[in-house]
C-alpha positions in Angstrom: -48.2 -131.7 -30.7 -47.2 -131.6 -34.4 -43.8 -130.4 -35.3 -43.3 -127.7 -37.8 -41.6 -128.9 -41.2 -38.3 -127.7 -40.4 -38.0 -129.5 -37.0 -39.4 -132.6 -38.7 -36.6 -132.5 -41.1 -34.0 -131.7 -38.7 -35.0 -134.5 -36.4 -35.4 -137.1 -39.2 -32.0 -136.3 -40.7 -30.4 -136.5 -37.1 -31.9 -139.9 -36.5 -31.0 -141.1 -40.1 -27.3 -140.1 -39.9 -27.0 -141.9 -36.4 -28.6 -145.0 -37.9 -25.8 -145.0 -40.6 -23.3 -145.3 -37.8 -22.0 -141.8 -38.0 -21.8 -139.5 -34.8 -23.7 -136.5 -35.1 -23.8 -133.5 -32.9 -26.0 -130.4 -32.8 -23.1 -128.0 -32.3 -19.2 -128.5 -32.9 -18.0 -131.0 -30.3 -15.4 -130.2 -27.7 -11.8 -130.3 -29.0 -10.3 -133.7 -29.2 -13.5 -135.5 -30.3 -12.3 -138.1 -32.8 -13.2 -137.8 -36.5 -15.2 -138.3 -38.5 -18.4 -136.7 -37.4 -21.4 -134.7 -38.5 -22.7 -131.3 -37.2 -26.3 -130.5 -38.0 -26.3 -127.2 -39.7 -29.1 -124.6 -40.7 -32.6 -125.5 -41.9 -34.5 -123.1 -44.2 -38.3 -123.1 -44.5 -39.9 -121.7 -47.6 -43.6 -122.4 -46.6 -46.7 -121.8 -48.9 -50.1 -122.2 -47.1 -53.5 -122.8 -48.1 -56.7 -122.5 -46.1 -56.2 -125.9 -44.7 -52.8 -127.0 -45.3 -49.1 -125.9 -45.2 -46.8 -127.1 -47.9 -43.6 -125.8 -49.5 -39.8 -126.4 -49.5 -37.3 -127.0 -46.8 -33.5 -127.1 -46.9 -31.1 -128.4 -44.5 -27.2 -128.3 -44.3 -24.9 -130.8 -42.7 -21.3 -130.3 -42.0 -19.1 -133.3 -42.4 -15.6 -133.6 -40.7 -12.7 -135.8 -41.2 -9.0 -135.9 -40.8 -6.7 -134.9 -43.6 -6.0 -138.5 -44.5 -9.7 -139.4 -45.0 -11.0 -137.4 -48.0 -12.6 -140.7 -49.4 -14.5 -141.1 -46.0 -16.1 -137.5 -46.5 -17.0 -138.5 -49.9 -18.5 -141.8 -48.9 -20.4 -140.2 -45.9 -21.9 -137.6 -48.3 -23.0 -140.3 -50.7 -24.5 -142.5 -47.8 -26.2 -139.7 -46.4 -27.7 -138.3 -49.7 -28.9 -142.0 -50.5 -30.6 -142.0 -47.2 -32.2 -138.6 -47.5 -33.7 -139.6 -50.9 -35.5 -142.5 -49.2 -37.5 -140.1 -46.9 -41.1 -140.2 -48.2 -43.1 -139.4 -45.1 -42.5 -137.8 -41.7 -45.3 -138.0 -39.2 -48.3 -137.3 -41.5 -46.3 -134.8 -43.8 -45.2 -136.2 -47.3 -41.7 -135.4 -48.2 -39.5 -135.7 -51.4 -36.0 -134.8 -51.7 -35.2 -132.4 -54.7 -32.0 -134.3 -56.0 -31.2 -132.1 -58.9 -31.1 -129.0 -56.3 -29.2 -130.8 -53.6 -25.6 -130.4 -53.7 -22.2 -131.2 -51.8 -18.8 -129.7 -51.4 -15.6 -131.0 -49.9 -13.4 -128.1 -48.5 -9.8 -128.2 -47.2 -10.0 -126.5 -43.8 -7.0 -125.2 -42.0 -8.7 -123.0 -39.5 -7.6 -125.1 -36.5 -4.3 -126.3 -35.5 -4.7 -129.6 -37.7 -5.7 -129.5 -41.3 -9.1 -131.3 -41.9 -11.6 -132.1 -44.7 -14.9 -130.2 -44.2 -17.9 -131.5 -46.2 -20.8 -129.4 -47.0 -24.2 -131.1 -47.8 -27.2 -129.2 -48.9 -30.3 -131.0 -49.0 -33.6 -129.6 -50.6 -37.0 -131.0 -50.1 -40.5 -130.5 -51.0 -43.3 -131.2 -48.4 -47.0 -131.2 -48.4 
């Protein structure tokens, strides 16, 4: 059974982040999990349909976490993940292209836990047809 475009993108990004040697989780892992790691965020599907085909745009967000001594590590992970995402051309039989000019990232200082952390947000935008 063919996956919907949002599931295609989610699964492909999960696989590619793992292939970069970065631990990736669907949800925040249990406390004490060593840094760095990535947590898969939300996807957003903006479909357009024709009589025979579905095309449109899809976005996904990734959350990157590192300890407070490794801001560069978050920056490097963002760069590596963006480079890998830009190589996506086809998933299953769907054609994909990253919209680099709309994709963006942030690195935030997070003190919502007992330890200070760096929290990277990576928003990736794609077209599919």
